[in-house]
C-alpha positions in Angstrom: -91.8 10.3 -46.5 -95.0 9.2 -48.2 -92.9 8.1 -51.2 -91.4 5.1 -49.4 -94.7 3.4 -48.5 -95.9 3.8 -52.1 -92.9 1.9 -53.4 -93.4 -0.9 -50.9 -97.0 -1.2 -51.9 -96.0 -1.7 -55.5 -96.0 -5.1 -57.0 -92.2 -4.9 -57.9 -91.1 -3.1 -54.7 -88.2 -5.6 -54.3 -86.8 -4.7 -57.7 -86.6 -1.0 -56.6 -84.9 -2.0 -53.4 -82.3 -4.0 -55.3 -81.7 -1.1 -57.7 -81.3 1.2 -54.8 -78.5 -1.0 -53.2 -76.8 -1.4 -56.6 -76.6 2.4 -56.9 -75.2 2.7 -53.4 -72.5 0.1 -54.2 -71.6 1.9 -57.5 -71.3 5.3 -55.8 -69.2 3.9 -53.0 -66.8 2.4 -55.5 -66.2 5.8 -57.0 -65.8 7.7 -53.8 -63.4 6.1 -51.2 -63.7 7.5 -47.7 -63.5 6.3 -44.1 -64.9 7.6 -40.8 -62.5 7.0 -37.9 -64.7 7.0 -34.8 -62.0 5.7 -32.4 -61.0 8.0 -29.6 -57.3 7.6 -30.4 -57.8 8.0 -34.2 -56.5 4.5 -34.7 -57.4 4.3 -38.4 -56.3 7.8 -39.4 -53.0 8.8 -41.0 -51.1 11.7 -39.6 -50.7 14.9 -41.6 -46.9 14.2 -41.8 -47.6 10.8 -43.4 -50.1 12.2 -45.9 -47.6 14.9 -46.9 -44.8 12.4 -47.4 -46.9 10.1 -49.5 -48.2 13.0 -51.7 -44.6 14.1 -52.3 -43.6 10.7 -53.7 -42.3 11.2 -57.2 -41.0 7.7 -57.8 -42.5 4.3 -57.2 -42.2 2.6 -53.8 -42.8 -1.1 -53.6 -43.6 -2.9 -50.3 -43.5 -6.6 -49.9 -45.0 -7.9 -46.7 -44.1 -11.4 -45.5 -46.8 -11.7 -42.8 -48.9 -14.3 -44.5 -49.8 -18.0 -44.3 -51.5 -20.0 -41.6 -51.4 -17.5 -38.8 -52.6 -17.5 -35.2 -55.5 -15.1 -34.5 -53.2 -12.4 -33.1 -51.0 -12.3 -36.2 -54.0 -12.4 -38.4 -55.1 -9.2 -36.7 -51.7 -7.7 -37.2 -51.8 -8.7 -40.9 -55.3 -7.1 -41.3 -54.1 -3.9 -39.6 -51.0 -3.8 -41.9 -53.1 -4.3 -45.0 -55.6 -1.5 -44.0 -52.7 0.9 -43.3 -51.0 0.2 -46.6 -54.3 0.6 -48.4 -54.5 4.1 -46.9 -50.9 4.7 -48.0 -51.7 3.7 -51.5 -54.7 6.1 -51.6 -52.6 9.1 -50.7 -49.6 8.2 -52.9 -51.0 9.2 -56.2 -50.4 5.7 -57.5 -46.7 5.7 -56.6 -46.9 3.1 -53.8 -47.7 -0.5 -54.4 -47.8 -3.4 -51.9 -48.2 -7.1 -51.9 -48.3 -10.0 -49.4 -46.1 -12.9 -50.2 -45.0 -16.0 -48.4 -41.2 -16.4 -48.6 -40.0 -19.6 -50.1 -43.4 -20.9 -51.2 -42.9 -23.6 -53.8 -39.1 -23.8 -53.3 -37.2 -26.9 -52.3 -35.6 -27.2 -48.9 -32.1 -26.1 -50.0 -33.3 -23.1 -52.0 -35.6 -22.1 -49.2 -32.7 -22.2 -46.7 -30.7 -19.9 -49.0 -33.6 -17.5 -49.3 -34.1 -17.4 -45.5 -30.4 -16.8 -45.0 -30.5 -13.8 -47.4 -33.6 -12.4 -45.7 -31.9 -12.6 -42.3 -28.9 -10.7 -43.7 -31.3 -8.0 -44.9 -32.8 -7.7 -41.4 -35.9 -9.9 -41.8 -36.5 -11.8 -38.6 -38.2 -15.2 -38.4 -40.7 -16.0 -35.6 -42.1 -19.4 -34.4 -45.8 -18.9 -34.5 -47.7 -21.3 -32.3 -51.1 -22.3 -33.8 -53.9 -24.2 -32.1 -55.4 -27.1 -34.1 -59.0 -27.9 -34.0 -58.3 -30.1 -31.1 -57.5 -27.5 -28.5 -55.0 -29.7 -26.8 -52.8 -30.0 -29.9 -50.6 -27.2 -31.1 -48.1 -26.8 -33.9 -45.3 -24.3 -34.6 -44.8 -22.6 -37.9 -42.0 -20.3 -39.0 -43.4 -16.9 -40.1 -41.7 -13.6 -41.0 -43.6 -10.6 -39.5 -41.5 -8.2 -41.6 -41.6 -6.2 -44.7 -39.1 -5.1 -47.4 -39.4 -1.6 -48.9 -37.9 -1.0 -52.3 -37.2 2.4 -53.8 -35.1 2.6 -57.0 -32.1 0.4 -56.3 -32.3 0.6 -52.5 -33.9 -1.9 -50.1 -34.8 -1.5 -46.4 -36.3 -4.2 -44.2 -38.6 -3.4 -41.2 -39.7 -5.6 -38.4 -43.5 -5.3 -37.9 -43.1 -6.7 -34.4 -42.5 -4.3 -31.5 -42.9 -4.8 -27.8 -41.6 -4.3 -24.3 -39.9 -6.9 -22.1 -42.4 -8.7 -20.0 -45.3 -8.2 -22.4 -47.6 -11.1 -23.3 -48.2 -11.9 -27.0 -51.5 -10.1 -27.1 -50.2 -6.9 -25.7 -47.1 -7.1 -27.9 -49.2 -7.4 -31.1 -51.3 -4.5 -30.0 -48.2 -2.5 -29.3 -46.9 -3.5 -32.7 -50.0 -2.1 -34.4 -49.5 1.2 -32.7 -46.0 1.6 -34.2 -46.8 0.4 -37.7 -47.3 3.9 -39.2 -44.1 5.2 -37.7 -42.0 2.2 -38.9 -43.3 2.5 -42.5 -43.0 6.3 -42.5 -39.4 6.2 -41.1 -38.3 3.6 -43.7 -39.9 5.4 -46.7 -38.5 8.7 -45.5 -35.0 7.3 -45.2 -35.1 5.7 -48.6 -36.5 8.7 -50.4 -34.8 11.7 -48.7 -32.3 13.5 -50.8 -30.5 15.7 -48.2 -28.6 14.1 -45.3 -27.6 16.4 -42.4 -24.0 16.4 -41.2 -23.4 14.9 -37.8 -19.9 15.2 -36.2 -18.4 12.8 -33.7 -16.1 14.7 -31.3 -12.6 13.4 -30.6 -9.8 14.8 -28.5 -10.8 13.9 -25.0 -10.4 10.2 -24.9 -13.7 9.4 -26.7 -13.8 5.8 -28.0 -13.6 5.3 -31.8 -13.2 1.6 -32.0 -15.4 -1.5 -32.0 -17.0 -0.3 -28.8 -19.0 2.2 -30.8 -19.3 0.1 -33.9 -23.2 0.0 -33.8 -23.3 3.8 -33.3 -21.0 4.5 -36.2 -22.8 2.2 -38.6 -26.2 3.6 -37.6 -25.0 7.1 -38.3 -23.4 6.3 -41.6 -26.6 4.7 -42.7 -28.7 7.7 -41.9 -26.6 10.8 -42.0 -23.4 12.4 -43.4 -21.2 11.3 -40.6 -17.6 12.3 -39.7 -15.2 12.9 -36.9 -13.9 16.2 -35.6 -11.0 17.0 -33.3 -12.1 19.8 -31.0 -8.5 20.9 -30.5 -7.8 21.5 -34.2 -11.1 22.2 -35.9 -13.8 24.9 -36.0 -17.4 24.0 -35.2 -19.6 25.7 -37.8 -23.3 25.3 -37.0 -24.2 26.1 -40.7 -22.3 23.0 -41.8 -22.4 20.6 -38.8 -26.0 20.2 -37.7 -25.3 18.1 -34.6 -22.3 17.3 -32.4 -22.0 13.9 -30.7 -19.9 13.8 -27.5 -19.7 10.2 -26.4 -17.9 8.9 -23.3 -15.1 11.4 -22.9 -12.3 10.3 -20.5 -10.1 13.3 -20.1 -10.9 16.9 -19.1 -12.1 19.5 -21.6 -9.9 22.5 -21.9 -11.3 26.0 -21.8 -10.6 26.4 -25.5 -12.7 23.3 -26.3 -15.5 24.5 -24.0 -15.6 27.9 -25.7 -15.8 26.2 -29.1 -18.8 24.1 -27.9 -20.4 27.0 -26.2 -20.2 29.3 -29.3 -21.3 26.4 -31.5 -24.5 26.2 -29.4 -24.9 30.0 -29.6 -24.9 29.7 -33.4 -27.8 27.2 -33.2 -25.8 24.0 -33.1 -27.2 21.0 -31.4 -25.3 18.8 -29.0 -25.9 15.2 -27.7 -24.0 14.5 -24.6 -23.4 10.9 -23.5 -21.3 11.4 -20.4 -20.0 9.1 -17.7 -19.2 11.5 -14.8 -17.7 8.7 -12.7 -15.3 6.0 -13.7 -17.2 2.8 -13.1 -16.7 -0.2 -15.4 -17.8 -3.8 -14.9 -14.3 -5.0 -16.1 -12.9 -3.4 -13.0 -14.9 -5.8 -10.8 -13.8 -8.8 -12.8 -10.1 -7.7 -12.8 -10.0 -6.9 -9.1 -12.3 -9.7 -8.0 -13.4 -7.4 -5.2 -15.1 -4.1 -4.6 -13.7 -0.9 -6.1 -14.4 2.8 -5.6 -16.0 4.7 -8.5 -14.3 8.1 -8.8 -15.0 11.4 -10.6 -13.3 11.7 -14.0 -13.0 15.5 -13.6 -14.2 16.2 -17.1 -14.5 20.0 -16.4 -17.9 20.4 -18.1 -20.1 20.8 -15.0 -20.2 24.6 -15.3 -21.1 24.3 -19.0 -24.0 21.9 -18.4 -25.2 23.8 -15.3 -25.5 27.0 -17.4 -27.6 25.1 -19.9 -30.0 23.7 -17.3 -28.8 20.4 -15.9 -26.4 18.9 -13.4 -25.0 15.4 -13.6 -24.5 14.3 -10.1 -21.5 12.5 -8.7 -23.4 9.3 -7.8 -24.4 5.9 -9.1 -28.0 5.0 -9.7 -29.4 1.6 -8.8 -32.9 0.2 -9.4 -34.5 -3.1 -8.5 -36.0 -3.2 -12.1 -32.7 -4.0 -13.6 -30.9 -6.3 -16.2 -29.3 -9.5 -15.2 -25.5 -9.8 -15.5 -24.2 -13.2 -16.7 -21.6 -14.4 -14.2 -19.5 -17.5 -14.0 -20.5 -19.1 -10.7 -18.7 -22.5 -11.0 -17.8 -25.4 -13.2 -19.8 -28.3 -14.5 -18.1 -31.1 -16.4 -15.0 -28.9 -16.9 -17.1 -26.1 -18.4 -17.9 -22.8 -16.7 -21.4 -22.6 -15.2 -23.0 -19.2 -16.0 -25.9 -17.8 -14.1 -27.9 -14.6 -14.8 -27.9 -12.5 -11.6 -29.9 -9.3 -11.2 -27.5 -6.4 -11.1 -29.0 -3.1 -9.7 -26.2 -1.1 -11.3 -27.9 -1.9 -14.7 -31.2 -0.1 -14.3 -33.8 -0.5 -17.1 -34.9 3.0 -18.1 -38.3 4.1 -19.4 -39.9 7.4 -20.4 -42.0 9.3 -17.9 -43.1 11.8 -20.5 -45.0 11.8 -23.8 -42.1 13.2 -25.9 -41.9 11.2 -29.1 -38.2 10.4 -28.6 -39.0 7.8 -26.0 -42.7 7.3 -26.0 -43.9 3.8 -26.9 -40.3 2.6 -26.5 -39.1 -0.6 -24.9 -36.8 -0.4 -21.9 -33.4 1.1 -22.4 -30.5 -0.7 -20.8 -28.1 1.5 -18.8 -24.8 0.6 -17.2 -23.6 2.4 -14.1 -25.6 5.6 -14.8 -25.6 8.7 -12.6 -28.6 10.8 -11.7 -29.4 14.1 -13.3 -30.9 17.2 -11.7 -32.5 20.0 -13.7 -31.6 23.5 -12.6 -32.9 27.0 -13.4 -31.9 28.3 -16.9 -33.8 31.2 -18.2 -35.9 30.4 -21.3 -35.0 26.7 -21.4 -37.5 23.9 -21.3 -36.5 20.7 -19.7 -38.1 17.3 -20.6 -37.2 14.1 -18.9 -36.6 11.5 -21.6 -35.5 8.5 -19.6 -35.7 7.7 -15.9 -35.5 4.8 -13.5 -38.4 2.8 -12.2 -40.2 3.2 -8.8 -37.7 1.4 -6.6 -34.4 3.3 -7.0 -31.6 4.7 -4.9 -28.4 6.7 -5.5 -25.0 6.0 -4.0 -23.0 9.2 -3.6 -19.2 9.6 -4.2 -17.1 7.9 -3.1 -19.3 5.1 -4.5 -18.2 1.6 -3.6 -19.1 -0.8 -6.4 -19.7 -4.4 -5.4 -21.1 -7.5 -7.1 -23.3 -8.0 -4.1 -24.7 -4.6 -3.5 -27.8 -5.9 -1.7 -26.6 -7.9 1.3 -29.6 -8.1 3.5 -33.4 -7.7 3.5 -32.9 -4.3 5.1 -31.0 -3.0 2.0 -34.3 -3.3 0.0 -35.7 -0.6 2.2 -33.1 1.9 0.9 -34.7 1.8 -2.6 -37.2 4.6 -1.9 -36.7 6.9 -4.9 -38.8 6.9 -8.1 -38.3 8.0 -11.7 -34.7 9.4 -11.2 -33.8 11.2 -14.4 -31.0 9.8 -16.6 -31.7 11.6 -19.9 -32.9 15.1 -20.3 -33.9 17.2 -23.4 -33.2 20.9 -23.3 -34.9 23.3 -25.7 -34.8 27.1 -26.1 -32.3 30.0 -26.5 -29.3 29.1 -24.5 -27.1 31.7 -22.7 -23.4 31.5 -23.0 -21.3 30.4 -20.0 -18.8 33.1 -21.0 -21.2 36.1 -21.2 -19.7 39.3 -19.6 -16.4 37.6 -18.9 -14.2 38.7 -21.8 -12.7 42.0 -22.9 -13.0 43.1 -26.6 -9.5 41.9 -27.3 -10.3 38.4 -25.9 -13.5 38.3 -28.0 -11.4 39.1 -31.1 -9.2 36.1 -30.2 -12.3 33.9 -29.7 -13.6 34.9 -33.2 -10.4 33.6 -34.7 -10.8 30.4 -32.7 -14.5 29.8 -33.6 -14.7 31.6 -37.0 -17.7 33.8 -35.9 -18.1 36.8 -33.7 -18.6 36.1 -30.0 -22.2 35.6 -28.9 -23.5 36.0 -25.4 -27.0 34.7 -26.2 -28.0 32.1 -28.8 -29.2 33.5 -32.1 -32.1 31.1 -32.3 -33.7 28.3 -30.4 -31.8 25.0 -30.3 -31.8 21.7 -28.5 -29.4 19.6 -26.5 -29.8 16.1 -25.1 -27.8 15.2 -21.9 -27.5 11.6 -20.9 -25.6 10.6 -17.8 -24.6 7.2 -19.1 -22.4 6.8 -22.2 -22.8 3.0 -22.2 -26.3 3.4 -23.5 -24.8 3.9 -27.0 -21.7 1.7 -26.7 -21.8 -2.0 -27.5 -20.2 -5.1 -26.0 -17.4 -6.7 -28.0 -17.0 -10.5 -27.7 -14.3 -12.8 -28.8 -16.6 -15.1 -30.7 -19.2 -12.7 -32.2 -17.3 -9.4 -32.3 -19.3 -6.2 -31.7 -22.9 -6.8 -30.5 -25.8 -4.4 -31.2 -26.5 -1.6 -28.7 -28.5 -2.8 -25.8 -27.4 -6.4 -26.0 -25.6 -8.3 -23.3 -23.2 -11.2 -23.8 -25.0 -14.5 -23.4 -28.4 -12.8 -23.6 -30.7 -13.3 -26.5 -32.5 -10.0 -26.1 -31.9 -6.5 -27.5 -33.2 -3.5 -25.5 -34.3 -0.3 -27.2 -30.9 1.6 -26.9 -30.5 1.9 -30.7 -34.0 3.1 -31.2 -33.6 5.7 -28.5 -30.4 6.9 -29.9 -31.7 7.2 -33.5 -34.9 8.9 -32.2 -32.7 11.5 -30.5 -30.9 12.2 -33.7 -34.1 12.3 -35.8 -35.7 14.7 -33.3 -32.7 17.0 -33.5 -31.7 16.9 -37.2 -34.2 14.6 -38.9 -37.8 14.8 -39.7 -39.4 15.5 -36.3 -42.9 15.4 -37.8 -42.5 11.8 -38.8 -41.2 11.0 -35.3 -44.5 12.3 -33.9 -46.3 9.3 -35.4 -44.7 7.0 -32.8 -46.7 8.9 -30.2 -49.9 7.3 -31.3 -51.8 5.4 -28.6 -53.6 2.1 -29.2 -55.9 1.4 -26.3 -56.0 -2.3 -25.6 -59.6 -3.3 -25.1 -59.3 -6.9 -24.1 -62.1 -9.3 -23.6 -62.4 -11.3 -20.4 -61.0 -14.7 -21.4 -62.8 -16.5 -18.5 -66.2 -15.1 -19.5 -65.4 -16.0 -23.2 -65.0 -19.7 -22.2 -68.0 -19.7 -19.9 -70.4 -17.8 -22.2 -69.0 -19.0 -25.6 -72.2 -20.9 -26.7 -74.5 -18.1 -25.7 -72.6 -15.4 -27.7 -72.4 -17.7 -30.7 -76.1 -18.1 -30.6 -76.6 -14.4 -30.3 -74.4 -13.6 -33.2 -75.7 -16.4 -35.5 -79.3 -16.8 -34.6 -80.5 -13.4 -33.5 -79.8 -11.6 -36.9 -81.6 -14.4 -38.8 -84.6 -14.1 -36.4 -84.7 -10.3 -36.9 -84.8 -10.7 -40.7 -87.6 -13.3 -40.4 -89.6 -11.2 -38.0 -89.2 -8.1 -40.2 -90.4 -10.0 -43.3 -93.3 -11.5 -41.4 -94.3 -8.1 -40.1 -94.3 -6.6 -43.6 -96.3 -9.5 -44.9 -98.8 -9.2 -42.1 -99.2 -5.5 -42.8 -100.0 -6.2 -46.5 -102.5 -9.0 -45.7 -104.2 -6.8 -43.2 -104.4 -3.9 -45.6 -105.7 -5.8 -48.6 -108.1 -8.0 -46.5 -109.9 -4.8 -45.5 
């Protein structure tokens, strides 16, 4: 400790201080490290991300379009993106490169328009960013592209850096977007670089749609998996080959032979995703009849199967006051139909009540005439609610009368007393067969010929199933002018809910890289400043930040000089 005062007493003490700081800078340039002191580990990469980046054996190039004259919120998103990609580069062994570019800079109007059109086809979305000028009363709008394109070999994939939930303000949306950046980049890089694609089969044979109504589902599956269809009546379900089975909107009853095939597939370790409408209830029925209609049970003959695995889809319709609006023709104006958006409680907006990565940090999911789900006792099975209604819900039991005007008086609002009614449930564990202890040895031999494997009463290994009581979550609207719309999009509505993300997350959890999916569980605590106090105390804090540091330096220098004068004067 005595060494420091001796240096300060030396005639060239300032030279030693400068040399010390130069050494610190040189050492810091050789050893790059960061300390993340945030509670939620905001600036740390997950182990799954680090592993993926270290395993890169080919170059990955990322072009980020979030640049230019940005508002403060987008500047913050840009800085966070740059810091994240810097971390990615450090762990990639030199195989990841990134740059920030401004699309169309220096091009003429026609060339710029062509470029923008090609970017939109790739999935790059434009955004009108409102910027305050120096004069606070004046604002200007500028088209920006908060997106990125990732290139790997001859493949391209665009990602939208913006995320959010309906009803969020811009500040919350941008913070929410920061929380999902790591997941979005991980997911895109993983999909571009992976070499093995699991087989996912789409079940047919019971009236399941395979037409434009499931266009978005089919395209999403073909882009991410080895996807095919299978007729349950004619084919064998082999869990070693088919990693997951999709059952979407069946319309006719399952035979016992089909149920045995599904059951034994699950016993082999196969994974099933059920999107089931227990009741027949379609909005087209309201439009055709122009009056109320009764929703009836389809009689799919799978209640006993699902009950054995741990869930029961109830014969009811779920309503919630937090719902989507249904565009309806309410009259004519100038010979043209007048369309109004009317809240429709049969279209509840669903959210996740759990922290499971499938649905955490997800926007609302649009449902159409869903039923409620109850979990029931099933030995060794864990049940996790993935999607549920909001806090003002009710269920209408069979026979359920469906009406355009389901709320007719103020008293009807008092009936919405239920909260967080389950619509999607994840089941995990070793399932027990519905047919255990039912068959003789001769019948078991026949079942082996039917399924291709010996009959199993208990699953060989742990598996997962996802049961959703609304098939329309993964179907899409088909219009005469635009054709098939994306999942979660209504006609005449310029908003897409998170149906597709939920569906893809389900598939990634079951047969994809679940460790990468965990990165979407990251929480970003939004620590907002009080805007009123900012305006009231703006000058004071500017003075504190600008003047106080300068005063401290001057006082410190004056103190050191006073000490020296005092010492040498003596």
